[in-house]
N, C-alpha and C positions, 0 to 999 in steps of 0.2 A: 504493500499499500503505499509506504514512503517513496518507493521508486516511481510509482505512478504519479504521486503529487509532484515530485521533482521534474518529470518530464512535462506534465502539464504546465507547471511554472515556467519552464524553460521556453514554451512556445510564445508566451506573452511576453517575457523578460529578456529574450535573446538579444544580444546586442552585435553590431557590425564587425566587432573585433573577436568574438568568440567563436570557438570550434562549432562546426554544423552538423556533427555527426548524427544528432538526433533527428533532424529534418531529413537527413539522407535514409536513415534507418526506417523512417515512416513511410518512405516511398517504395521500399523493396518489399514485395509480397512475401508474406511469411510461408515456409514450407508447410506442406500439409500431406497427410497420410494418402489422400486421394488424388493428389496432383497428377495430371496428364499432361505431358508436353504437347504443344502444337506442332504438328509435322509438315504442314503445307502453308505457304504464302498464298493469300488470296483464294484460298480454297482448292488450288490445283497445282501449284509449283513446290515441289518437294524442298524441304528446308534441310541442308546437310546435318547429319547427326551431330556432329561436333558443335554446331552453331545453335541447336536447340536450347531452349531456356531450361536450366535445371537449377532450382533453389539450394540444392545441396553442394553444387559445384559452379559457383558464379564465374563468369568470364573473366580472364585476365586482361585489363586494358594496357597493353604494352605499346612500345614504340612502333611496331608494325601496324597495328590498328589504328593508332593515332595517325600515322602517315596516311593510312587509306582514307580516312576522314578528310585530311588536307588535301589529298588528291582529287577526291570527288568534289569537294568545295571548289577547287580550281577551275576545273573543266565544266562544271554546271553553271557557276555564276559568269563564266566567260560568255554565256549566252546574251547577257544584257549589254555587253560592250563591243562585240563584232562589228556592230553596225556603225559605229562612230566614226572610223576612217573611211567608210565605204559611202557615204552620202552622194559624193558627187557621181560615183559609178552607179549607183540606183538612179539618179536622175538621168543619165544617158541611156540606162537600160529600158527603164520604164516610159521614156519620153516625157518627162513632167520637170516642172521647175523645182528649184532649190527649196523654196517655201514648202511645197507639197512633200517633199521627203524629210524635211526637217521634223515632220511629226513622228516619225518612226522611233528615234530614241525616246521622245516623250511618252509614246504608247507603251513601249516595252518597260519603262520605268513605272509607269502607272499600273501595268499588269503585275509588276513586282510587288508594289505597295498593297495591292489587292491581296496578292497570294499571302503576304505576310500576315495579314488581318484574318483572312477566311480559310487559309490552308495550313500555315505553320503551326496554328494553334491546336489543329489535330493531334499534335504530337502529345497533348495532355489527355487525349481521349482513346486513342487506338493503338495498336502495336505499330512501332514505328518501322521496323524492317519492311513489312509489306507496303506501307505507305511511301517510304523512300523508293523502293523498287518500282512502284506503279509511277510515281512522278517522273523518275528518270526515263522510263519507258515511253511515257507520253512525250516528253521533252524531245528524246531523240527522234521518235516518229513523226512529230509536227516538224521538225527541222527539214525533213525530206520536202515538205511542201514549200519551205522558204527557197530551197534550191532549185525547184522546178517551175514554180508559179511565174506566169507573165502578167499577173494582175495586181496592180498596186494595192488596191482595196483588199484582196486576199492575204497580200503580204503583211499588210498592217494589222489585220485581224489576227493572223497566226502570230506575229510578234507579241501582241497583247496577252494571248494564251500562254506563249512560251514564258513570258514574263512571270505569269501567275504560277507557274509549275517549277520554275527555277528557284524555289526557296528551300532546296534540299540543303544548303550549309545551315539554314536557320532552323532546321530540324535536327541536323547533326551536332550542333553546338550544345543543346539541351541534353542530348543523349550521351555526348562525351562527358558532361558533367555528372550525368547518372551512373556512367560506368567507371569513371577515373575514381581512385581514393582520394578522399578530401585533401590529403597533403600534395596531390599532384593535380588538382583540379585546375589551377591557373595555367600550369604548363600544358596541359591537354587542350585548354580553350585556346591559348596563344598559337598552338600549332594549326588548329582548325582556322582560326582568323587568318593566320599567315597564309594558308591556302587560298582563303577568300581574296585577300589583297593581291596574291600572285595572278590569280584569274583575272582581275581587273587590268593588271599591267600586261600580262601575255596576250590577252585577247586583241588589244589594239596593236600590239606589235605584229603578232601572227597575220591579222587581218591585213594590215598594211603592206606587209612584205608579200604575201600571197597575191593580193589584188595587183601589186605593182608588176607581177610577172605572168599572172593568169587572170581568169575571170574572177569576178566576186562570188560567183556561185561555187567555186571551188572551195571557198572559205566554209561554206556551209555543207559541202560533202565531207570536208574534214571534221566538221563539229559533229556530223551524224555518227561517223565512225567512233569518235573520241567519247561520245555519250554512251553508245552501246557498249564500248569497252568498259566504261565506268560502271554500267549496269552489271556486267559480268564481274567486276571486281567486288562490287558490293555483295552480290550473290555469294561469292566464295568467301568473304571476309567478315561481313556484317553479322554480329550475333543477334539472335533473337532477344526480345526484353518484353515482358508482359505490359498490357495497357495499364494505365494509371487512372485513378479517379473513377473506380466501378461505380455504376449507377448515374454518372453525370450525363447531361445532355449536351449536344452541340451548342444550342443557344444559352444554355447555362453557362457554359465555358466562355463564350463571347461576353456574357454579362459580367462575369467575374473579372475578365480582363479590363473591361471598363472600370469596375469597381477598384481594381488594384491601382489603376492610373490616377485616382483621385484620393486614396485613403492610405497609401503606403509612402511615408516620408522617405524612406531611402530610395525607393524606386523613383520618386519624383525629383529627388536631389541628382541621381544618376542620369535621368533623362535630360535635365536641363543641362547638365555638364556635357553630355554626348551632343546635344544640340550645338552649343558653341564650339565644341571640338570639330565636329563635322562641318560647320561653316568655315572654320579657319583653314581646314584641309581643302576644301573645295576652291575657297578664295585663292589659296596659294597656287594651286595646280592650274585652274583657269586663266588667271592673270599672268602665270609665268609664260604662257604663250606669247602675250602681248609685249612682255618686257624683254623677253629674248629676241623676238622678230624686230624690235625697233632699237633706238639708240640706248647705249653705246655698242650693243652686241651685234645686231643684224644678222642673227643666225639663219640658216634655211631651215625649212620644215623638217627635213630629215634629221638634222642635229637637235632641233626641239624635241622632236619624238624620242630620241634616244635618251633624252633626260628622264624619261620614264623608267629606263633601266637603273637609275641611281636608287630608286625606290626598292630595288632588289635587296639592298643593304639592309633595309628595315626588315624584310622578310627573313633574311638569313639570321637576324638576331633574334627571332621569336622565341626560340627554346630558352635562350639566356634571360631574356624578358620574363618568361613564364616561371623560370626558376627563381628569379628575384622576388617576384610576386608571391609565390608559394612560401617564402619564409616570412614574409611580413603581413601585417593587417592591411586589407586591401585599402583602407583610408590612407594610410601613409604611404603606400606605393603611389596612390593617385596624387597626393600632394607633392611627393618628390618629383614625379613626371610633370606636374603642371609648372613647378618652379623652373625645371630645366626647358620646358616649352617657352616660359616667359624669357629666358635667356636667348634662345634661337630666335624668336620673334623680334626681340630688340635688335639683334644683329641684322635681321631683315631689313628692319626700318632703317638702319643706319647705312647699310652697304650693299643692298641688293641691286640697286641700280649703279654701282660703282665699280665692283669687282666679281668677276664671274666665280671665284674661290668661295666667296660668301654665299652665293646661290647654292652651290653644291654642299657647302656646310650646313646651312639652313634646311635644304631638302632632306639630308640624312636625318638630322636631328628631329625634325617634325615627324617623319616616318616612325621611328623608333619610339619617341615618347608619346606620340599620339596613340599608338599601339598599346603602349604600357597602361595609358589612362584607360582605354577601352577594356582591356582584359581585367584590370583590377575593379572597375566598375561592374562589369558583367559577372565575374566570379563572386562579388560581395552581394549583388540582387539575387543571384541564383540561390543564396543560402536563406532568403526569406521564407520559401515554401517550395520544398523539394519536388512536390506533386503539381506545381504550376509553372515549371521553368519554361515551358514553350510560351505561355502567355506573357510572362515577365519578360522574356526575349523579345517577343513581338512588340511590346510597348518600347524598349530601347532601341529597336530598330526603326520604328516610326519616328523617333526623335532624331535618329541619325539621317533618316531620309529628309525630314523637314529642314535639318541643318544644312544639307546638300543644296537644297533649292535656295534657302536663304544665302549661303555663301556664294553661289554661282551668280544669283541676279543682283545682289547688293554689292559684292565685291566687284563685278564688271563694271557696274555703273559709277562706282567710286574711281576705279581705275581709269576709265574713259574720260571722266570730267575732272579729275583732280591729279592723275599720274600714280606712279608705282609706290611712292613714299606714304601717302595717305591711305591707299589700300593695304599696305603692309601694318600701318598703325591701326587700321581697323580689325586685323586679326590680332594684334597685340591687346587692344582693348576688349576683344572676345575672350582671349586667354585670362586677362584680368578677372573677368565675370566668372570664368571656371574656378578660379581660385576662391573668390569671394563665396561662391555657392558651396565649395568643398568645406570651407572654414565655418560655415553657419552651423553645422551639424557635426559634433565630434565623433570619434571612432568606436566609442564603448557605450553610447547611449543606448537606451532601451527602443525595442522595435518602433514604437509608435510616438516616439518623442521627436518633435519637428525641429526644434532649436535647443542648442546648449551643449554642455559637456558633462561627462560624469564617468566613474570608473577608471580614473587614471588615464596615462598617456602611454602605456605599454605598446611598443610597435611589433614585438616578435610573437608570432603565433606559438612558438614552442613554449614560450613562458606563460602565455594564455592558457595553453592546453594544461601545463603544470598547475597553474592556479585552479583550473576547473577541477583537475583530478583531487586537489587538496580540498575543495570545497565539498565535493562529493564524499571524500572520506570523512570530513568533520561531520557532515550531514548523517551519514551511517553510524558513526560512533555516538553521535547524539541520540539517535533513534535506539540503538542498541542500550545505551545508558537509560533511556526512558523506560524501555522493556524490563530491564533488570531491576530498575526501582520499583516498577509495578509488582514483580515477582517477589521482592523483599518484603513490600508491604503486605501482600496478600499471605506470605509465609509468617510474618510477625503476627498478623491478626489470628491465624489458625493456632499459633502456639500459644497466645495468650488465652484463647477460648479453652484449649486443651488442659493448660495448668489451671484454669479456674474451675473446670469440671473435676478434675482431679482432686483439688483441694476442698472443693464442697463435698466430694463422696467422702473423703477422710474425715472431715468434720462431723459429717453424719453418722458415720460409723462410731466415731468416739461418743456421740451424744446417745446412741442406742446402747452402747456398752454400759455407760453410766446409769441408764434407766434398767439395766438387767435384761434387755431384750437382745434376741439374736439379730445380726445384721439382716438386712432384707434379702440379700442375695443367697443367705444360707437357710432361709425359710424353706420348708417343704412345699412343692407345689402341689396344686389340686389334681388328683389322680394319679400321683406318682406312687 
C-alpha cells in the first residue's frame, strides 16, 4: 500500500529533473499468463518470430536498431524536400508559370502538418509496427504517380497526400523513447533527429544533382526504390510493440492532445522555445542565400547549395549531443545550448556580411546547439506521460512548423528591407526570448507549476537518481518503523491483559482459600 501511495504521489509531483522510470513502467503492458503474441501485421503480413512482442523478453534497443530508425527518418522525410530545387523543371515540363508550380512546396508542407495532427497521434492508439509499414508502403506507391503523371493538378494532389503519410519519423521518435532505456533516451532521440535533418539536407542535394544530368522524374524513380527499401528494412528490423491506451478512442486522443497543449506548463514552455528556435533556423538558412549571392561574396548557386553540406557537421555531432544530454537534467542542457546560441548569433550580427569564415562558424554552431535544444526539450516533455508521447510530440512539431513559417516570412522581409545585419539581429532577439522562457520555470518544479524555482539546482541526473533512491529508502524505513510500532503496541496491550487476568485469578484463589472453600477450578463438575 505504501508503494502504491508513493507511485500515485509521484504522478502529480514529478519534476522536470527527476527520473521518469515510473512513467515508463506505466506504459509497458504487464505480463499475463494468457498472453498471446500477435503474429501478423495488418492481419496478413507475417511478423518474424524474433520481432514479436514478448513481455518476458523485451527488445534490446541497441545501436543497430537506433540507426535503422535514423535511416528510415532520412529517406521518408526527404519526400518533403525533393521538390524545392525542381520547381523550374516542373514549370517547363507541365507548361505552366512559376507562380503555379510554387504551390507544390506549400501543398506538401500543408499535407505534412495535417499528418502530424491526424496520423502521427495514432501512435498512442494502435500498434506502431503495422502503422509504420502501412505508411511507408502508401508513400512509396504514391510516388509512382509523381514520376509518371503529366497533370499538374494530379501531381499537386499526390504531393499533399504524400506529405500526410510522410510523418514516419514523428512516429519513430516516440517509439524510440519507449524502447530505449531511460538513461539512453536522449541519445536515441538525437540519432533519429539527426536522420531527419540529414533527410532535409540530402534531398535537396540529390534532387539538384540528378536533375542537372537527367530528367526530374528520375528523382522520383530513385525515391520509389529507396522507400521500398526502407519498407523492407523496417519489416526485418522493427520490433512489434503493443498498443497503448486500451479503450481510448481516436477523437478522445485528439481531444486530449488539445487539452495537453493548454494545461501542461512544461509542454507549453517547450513549444514556445521550439517556435523561436525554428524561426531562427529558417531565418538563417533562407536569408543565407541572399547574403551569399550578393555583396561582398557574389557566390554562384552551386556554391551556395554546397553550404548545406556544412550542416552535415551538426548531424555527425548527434551521438555526442545525445550523450551530453543523457548525463544532465534536460533543463540545464537546454540553458547551456541557448547560451551558446546567443554567442553564435552575436557573431552572426557582427561579422556575417564581412568574412565568410564567420558564416561557416555560425552555420556549424547553430546546427549543433539548435539540435541540442530540441533533443533536450523533447526528452523532457516525453517524461510527462509515457502513454501520450505521440500526442506530446505532435504539439512540439506543430510549434516547429509555425516557427518555420514565421522565420521564413518575417526574416525575408527584414532582410529585403533592412539588410543582413537587422535580419541576424532578429534571430538574436528570438534567441534571447528562448532564454527568457527557459528561465521562467526552473528544472525541479512540480509538474503543474507555471513559474518559479524549487527543489535545488542539481544538474546531474545521477545525483537526482541517488536522491530519489534515498528518498524511497527513507520512506520504506518510515513505513517499517510505523508497522513495528503498531506491532509493539498490540503486543504490550496483550501482555497487560494477560498479566491482569493472572493476577485477578491468583487473588480470587487466595480469597477462596481464606474462606475455606475449594478453588473454582477444583470443584467437581455436574455429571462427573
